[in-house]
N, C-alpha and C positions, 0 to 999 in steps of 0.2 A: 504494499500499499504506499502510495506516495505521501511523504510527510510535508505538512504545511507550515511554512514560516511566515509570520505576520510582520511586515516591515513597520518598525516603530509602534507596533500594536495596531489596533484598528483606527488608524490615524485620520480616516475620513469621517469617523463617527464621533471621536472624542479627541482631546488634545494628544498629540504624539508624546511618547515616552511617559505616559501617565497611568495611574492605577485604572481609571475608567477605560482607557484604550486596551489595556491588558486584560481587564475583566470581560470586555466584549469578546476578545479572542478566546478566552477560556470558555465562555458561553457557547461559542461556535464549535468548540472542541478541536482547536488547532493543536499542533504538536509543539511548535516553538514560537515564542514571542521575541522578536528582535529588539534590542535596546542599545542605545548609545551610552557610552560611559565617559564622563568628564570628571575632573577633580578640582575642588575648590582650592583657594590659596592656602588654606590651613589643612589640606590633605584629606578632605572628606570626598568620597566618590558618590556621584549622582547619575541619574538618567537624564541626559541632555544632549542635543545634537550639535547645535551651532557653536562656534567659538565665542560668540557674544550672546547676551540674553535679550537683545533688542527685539527680535522678530517675534518671539512667542511669549514674552512676559511683560509685566508692568514696570520692569527695571531697565537699566542701561549698563553697559560695560562689558568687558571681557570676562568670561566665566572664570578663568583661572586667576583673575586678579580680585575676585570677590571672596570674601569669607563665608563659611557655612552660616554664620549668624544672619548675614544678609540674604544669602540664597534661600534660606528657610522661610523667609517673609515673602518671597516673590510669588506672584500668581500666574500660572501658565494656562488658566482656564478662560479667563474673561475674554481674551482676544479671539478665542475659538468660538465661544457661545456663552451667553449669560447663564446658561444651564450649569456651566462648569466654573462659575466664578469662585475665586479663592482656592482653586485646586493647586496643591503645592507641587514643587519639583521633588520627585521621590529620591530619598537616599538609597543608595544601591543595597546596603546591608539590609535595611528594613524591607525593601521590595523583594529581595531573594527569599527572605524568610516567609514572606506573605505568599509568594507564587509557588513555593516549593510544593510539589505533589499536584499542582493544578496544570502546569505546562513546563516545558523545557525552555532554556534561554540561549539565544544567540547574542553574544557580546560583540558589538561593534565598538572597539576601543578607540576613542579619540585621544584621550589622555589619562593614563592611570599607571601607578607604580606597580611593576610586575609582582613583587612579592606580596604586597597588600592584597592585590586582586587574587592571586593564586590562593593565598591563605583564606580569603573570604569564600572563594568557590568551594574549598574543601570544608570550611566550618559550616557552610550551609547545605552541604551534601550535593552539590551540582556537578561534581567532577565527571559523573557518567551521563549527565543530562544537559550538556552545553557544548557549544563550539565558539571559536573566536576568529575574528578578523580585525585587521588594522590596516589603515592606509599607509602606515609607516612600516616598511618592510623590515627595517632593522629592529623595530619593536617585536615584530613577529618572530624574527630569528632568535631574539633573546628569550622570548616565551618558549620556543621550541627547545632551547638549551636548558632552560630552568625546569620545565615541566613537560617533557616530551610525550607524556601520556595524555595530555589535554588536546582535544581535537582542534585542528586549525583549518580554516578555509582560505583559499586563494582565488582571485578573480582571473579568468583567462578569456582568450577569444578564440583559440584554436587548439588543435592537438599538439602542434609544435611548442607552443607556450606552456601547455600542460606538462610536457615532458621536461622542458627546461625548469619550470617551477618545481617539479617533483625532485629533481636532482639537488635543488637548494633547500626546499622546505620539507619534503616528504609529507606533504599536506594530506589530510583525510577527506577533504571535500573541495571540489571546485565549483565556482559560480560562473555562469555564462548566460548571456542574453539569448532569448529564443531564436533570433535571427542568425546567430552564430552556431547553433546546434547543428552537428553533423554526425554521420555514421562513423567517420574516422575519430572524432572526438570521443564518441561513446565507446568505441573499441579501446582506445588508449586508456580511458578511465577504468574500464573493466579489467584490462590487463594489468594495471597498476594498483588495482583494488581501491580506487577513489570514488567516492560518491559524487553524483552529479546533482547540482541544484540549479534550476533555471530561474533566472531573475526576470519577472515581468509585471510591471506596475499598472498597466492599463486594465480596465474592467472589460475584458474582451473574450466572450465565450468561445469564439472560434479559436483564439490563441490557447485557451485552456484545453480544448480538445487536443490541439497539437502537442502541448506539453504532456498530457497523459499518454498520448500515442507514442511518444519518444520513450516511454517507460523509464523515466528518470527516477531518482530517489527522492528528491525534494523540490519544492517550489517556493520561491520568495516573492510575496506579493502584498498588495494593499487590500484587495477585496476577497478575502477568504470566504466570505458568505457566498459570493457569486461563484467562485471556484468549487466549493463544496456542492453547490447545486448541480454543476456540470458533472462532477465526479460521482455523484450519486446516480445520476442518469445513466452513466457509463458503467456503473456497478463496481467502481474501484474505491469507494469510500463508504 
């Protein structure tokens, strides 16, 4: 059965990286909730995407220049909808304790101390229920060195990139856009024992049919409810 990964939670229904967005995913029965991880000036890890807080909160400034005391007062809900007024930015430790047993977690690491994050993953029991990605390849290599047992995802566009990345990262999962999915890439991943995750953010039933017919392991999307409807019609969910 294809595993569903919800991008920043149900971000079209509730504020991204929030408890309500994650709860909607849980209600749908998804497998993974994708969250972005950033760290405050005083070392507290949170769920947050942008380098600054201006787009989604009532505050201003760079996230890593703000202390946790300030971040804890920010509202990420009002700009999305009055329904979510005063919704706080989740602290990562509290969020992991809350979601444990309800869904697995995909960590998109923007800024985090390796050891603190690794320790928290083990403390909350997520070592077998998560995977990691970072846009900083050196961060990923260090994670591989410090905790090689934790699953890592790498973005690729073709089979050649996959083989080159595997030589460097020995990743567990690759992510690829639907338009770049090929038989050669599929075979390469199967030969190397790598899971395939297709990234497709549009609410497009025809694309969902294509993803399922590729027989991949995972899909990363915004509209899990629409995908589940298609998957159920095809008898794969």
